[in-house]
C-alpha positions in Angstrom: -32.9 212.0 176.1 -34.1 209.8 173.5 -33.1 207.2 170.8 -29.8 208.0 169.7 -28.4 209.1 172.9 -24.8 211.3 172.2 -25.2 213.2 175.4 -26.4 212.1 179.2 -28.2 214.6 181.1 -28.7 214.7 184.7 -31.4 217.3 186.0 -30.7 219.3 189.0 -33.5 220.6 191.2 -32.6 223.2 194.2 -35.2 223.0 196.7 -36.5 225.4 199.7 -39.9 224.9 201.6 -41.8 224.0 198.3 -43.7 221.3 199.3 -46.7 222.9 197.3 -45.2 222.3 193.6 -42.5 219.6 194.4 -43.9 216.7 193.6 -45.9 217.6 190.0 -42.2 218.5 189.4 -40.6 215.0 190.0 -43.4 213.7 188.3 -42.8 215.5 185.6 -39.1 215.5 185.5 -39.2 211.5 186.0 -41.7 210.8 183.7 -40.3 212.5 180.7 -37.8 209.5 180.3 -35.0 212.8 179.1 -32.6 212.5 182.2 -30.0 209.2 183.0 -29.7 210.8 187.3 -32.1 213.8 189.1 -30.8 215.4 191.8 -33.0 217.1 194.4 -31.5 219.4 196.9 -33.1 220.1 199.9 -31.4 223.1 201.0 -32.9 223.3 205.1 -36.5 223.6 204.0 -38.6 223.4 207.0 -41.7 222.6 205.7 -42.9 219.4 203.9 -40.6 219.7 200.6 -37.8 217.1 201.8 -41.0 214.0 203.2 -42.9 214.6 200.0 -39.2 213.8 198.1 -38.7 211.3 200.0 -41.3 209.4 198.6 -39.2 209.1 195.4 -35.7 208.3 196.6 -35.7 205.0 194.8 -36.3 206.6 191.5 -33.8 210.5 192.9 -30.4 210.9 194.6 -31.5 213.1 197.2 -29.0 216.1 198.7 -30.2 217.1 202.0 -28.8 220.1 203.5 -28.8 220.8 207.4 -30.0 224.2 207.2 -30.7 227.1 204.4 -27.1 227.3 201.9 -28.9 229.4 199.3 -29.0 228.5 195.5 -25.7 228.7 194.8 -24.4 226.3 197.3 -27.8 223.9 196.1 -26.9 223.7 193.2 -22.5 223.5 193.7 -23.9 220.5 195.5 -26.1 218.8 192.9 -23.6 219.1 189.9 -21.0 217.2 192.5 -23.5 214.3 192.5 -23.9 213.7 188.9 -21.7 212.7 186.5 -23.6 213.3 182.9 -22.4 215.4 180.4 -25.0 218.2 180.9 -26.7 219.8 183.8 -30.0 221.3 183.6 -31.4 223.0 186.8 -35.1 223.1 187.0 -36.6 225.7 189.5 -38.6 223.3 191.4 -41.8 226.2 192.0 -43.0 225.6 188.7 -47.0 224.5 188.6 -47.4 223.4 185.5 -43.7 221.9 184.0 -44.2 219.9 181.1 -42.2 217.2 179.2 -42.0 220.4 175.9 -40.8 222.2 178.5 -37.8 219.9 179.5 -37.1 218.8 176.3 -36.6 222.7 174.8 -34.1 223.1 176.9 -31.9 220.5 176.4 -32.6 220.4 172.2 -30.4 223.2 171.4 -27.4 220.7 172.7 -27.6 219.1 169.5 -25.0 221.6 168.1 -22.0 220.5 169.9 -20.4 223.8 169.4 -23.4 225.2 172.1 -22.6 225.5 176.1 -25.8 226.8 177.6 -29.1 227.3 177.8 -31.4 229.8 179.2 -35.2 228.8 179.5 -37.2 232.6 180.0 -41.1 232.6 180.5 -42.3 235.5 178.9 -40.6 237.4 176.3 -36.7 238.1 177.4 -37.5 241.9 177.6 -39.3 242.0 180.3 -37.8 238.9 181.9 -34.1 239.5 182.7 -32.0 236.5 181.3 -30.4 236.8 184.4 -33.2 236.0 187.2 -34.3 233.1 185.4 -33.5 229.7 186.5 -34.3 226.7 184.2 -31.3 226.5 182.8 -29.1 223.3 181.3 -24.7 223.7 180.9 -22.2 220.9 179.4 -21.3 219.9 183.3 -17.2 220.2 182.7 -17.6 224.1 182.3 -18.8 224.4 185.1 -16.7 222.0 187.2 -13.6 224.5 187.9 -16.4 227.2 189.3 -18.1 225.3 192.1 -16.1 227.3 195.1 -17.5 229.8 193.9 -20.9 229.7 193.0 -21.5 227.9 196.7 -20.7 232.0 197.5 -23.4 233.3 195.7 -26.7 232.1 197.2 -29.3 234.2 195.3 -27.5 235.5 192.4 -25.9 232.2 191.2 -28.0 233.0 188.5 -26.0 236.5 187.0 -23.0 234.6 188.4 -23.7 232.0 185.3 -24.9 235.0 182.8 -21.0 236.8 183.9 -19.1 233.3 183.7 -20.5 232.8 180.2 -19.7 236.4 178.8 -16.0 236.3 180.9 -15.1 232.3 178.6 -17.2 233.5 175.1 -19.4 230.3 175.9 -22.0 230.2 172.9 -25.6 230.4 174.7 -29.1 230.0 173.5 -31.9 231.3 175.2 -35.4 229.0 174.4 -38.9 230.9 175.4 -40.5 228.4 177.7 -44.1 228.8 176.7 -46.7 228.6 178.8 -44.9 228.0 182.0 -46.6 229.4 185.4 -44.1 229.6 188.8 -45.5 230.6 192.0 -44.5 234.0 193.3 -42.5 233.9 196.6 -46.1 235.5 198.4 -47.9 232.4 196.9 -46.5 230.3 199.2 -46.5 232.5 202.2 -48.6 234.8 202.2 -47.9 238.7 202.4 -45.9 239.7 205.4 -43.0 241.8 206.9 -40.9 238.7 206.5 -41.5 237.4 203.7 -41.3 240.7 201.9 -37.4 241.5 203.7 -36.7 237.5 202.8 -37.5 238.4 199.2 -35.5 242.1 199.8 -32.6 239.8 201.2 -32.4 237.9 197.6 -32.3 240.8 196.0 -29.5 242.6 197.9 -27.9 239.2 196.8 -28.3 239.7 193.4 -27.1 243.4 193.6 -24.4 242.6 195.6 -23.4 239.6 192.7 -23.4 242.4 189.8 -20.9 244.7 191.5 -18.2 241.7 191.0 -18.0 242.1 187.3 -14.8 243.0 186.1 -15.9 243.7 182.7 -17.7 246.6 184.1 -16.9 249.7 184.3 -18.3 251.4 188.4 -21.6 253.3 186.0 -22.2 250.9 184.5 -22.5 248.1 187.7 -24.4 250.7 188.8 -26.8 251.3 186.5 -27.3 247.6 185.9 -27.7 247.5 189.7 -30.3 250.1 189.9 -32.4 248.0 187.1 -31.9 245.1 188.7 -33.9 246.7 192.1 -36.1 248.7 189.7 -37.2 245.4 187.8 -37.7 243.1 190.8 -38.8 245.5 192.7 -42.3 247.2 190.7 -42.6 244.6 188.2 -42.6 241.3 190.6 -43.5 242.0 194.0 -46.2 244.7 192.9 -46.3 247.1 196.0 -45.6 250.1 196.8 -42.2 251.7 196.6 -43.1 253.2 200.3 -43.6 250.2 201.8 -40.1 248.6 200.2 -38.4 251.1 201.6 -39.8 251.7 205.1 -38.4 248.1 205.4 -35.4 248.7 204.2 -34.3 251.1 206.3 -35.5 249.2 209.5 -32.2 246.6 208.3 -29.0 247.4 208.1 -28.2 244.2 206.7 -30.8 245.4 203.7 -29.1 249.4 203.8 -26.9 248.1 200.1 -30.8 248.4 198.3 -31.3 252.4 199.6 -29.4 254.9 197.6 -31.1 252.3 194.2 -34.4 252.4 196.0 -33.9 256.5 196.2 -33.5 257.4 192.4 -36.3 254.6 191.3 
């Protein structure tokens, strides 16, 4: 942070095949001068992400995972590499990340009661908080839960949301006005393979929801159904019948069938 630094801040960037945007994201983060440490975790990328990031190796720490372990594992490994008071998670697929966005995430921590901050791009009613990747926490709060985080893969944001509620952490939501990110199909083009990969992420989030012990079975089912509906209808914007067809072809994705049937 600037001027009188009360809290130190570390920025953690999980990366999986983000060659198109990672350089711009790192340049913005480093130019902001807001962070004491910057850690990039290459989560088994098969494109040029690692090579591009290595151009910044004198300014950042790089953790290279030989195979894709999932976002939860990447964030956990990043936390282990930092020693700062705050850890800020920034997605690597932003095309217009700015210093203003980063400062908006950090500013609420001037209040000592604030435990976490979640940044969102659109009105939160249309963009569920549990899917937002740009967020920050007091590092000490997360340390006891790193092993659990490692197992969440793409359900890590929902895990963090549930954890914050269970522990009654005081968290703030801030709007990152104008922030834009590449969608999965922007990165890879539309294909059956890409859709299957995305649906696998949906499955992991749905599975993570089932572990919320604060909700009844009916509440969990309703929540899972809403997650699936939002991600498929509003994010993918493709015919449900196409999604359903691919789900039926893959045993791994059968957990979604009952939700799709009721959308």
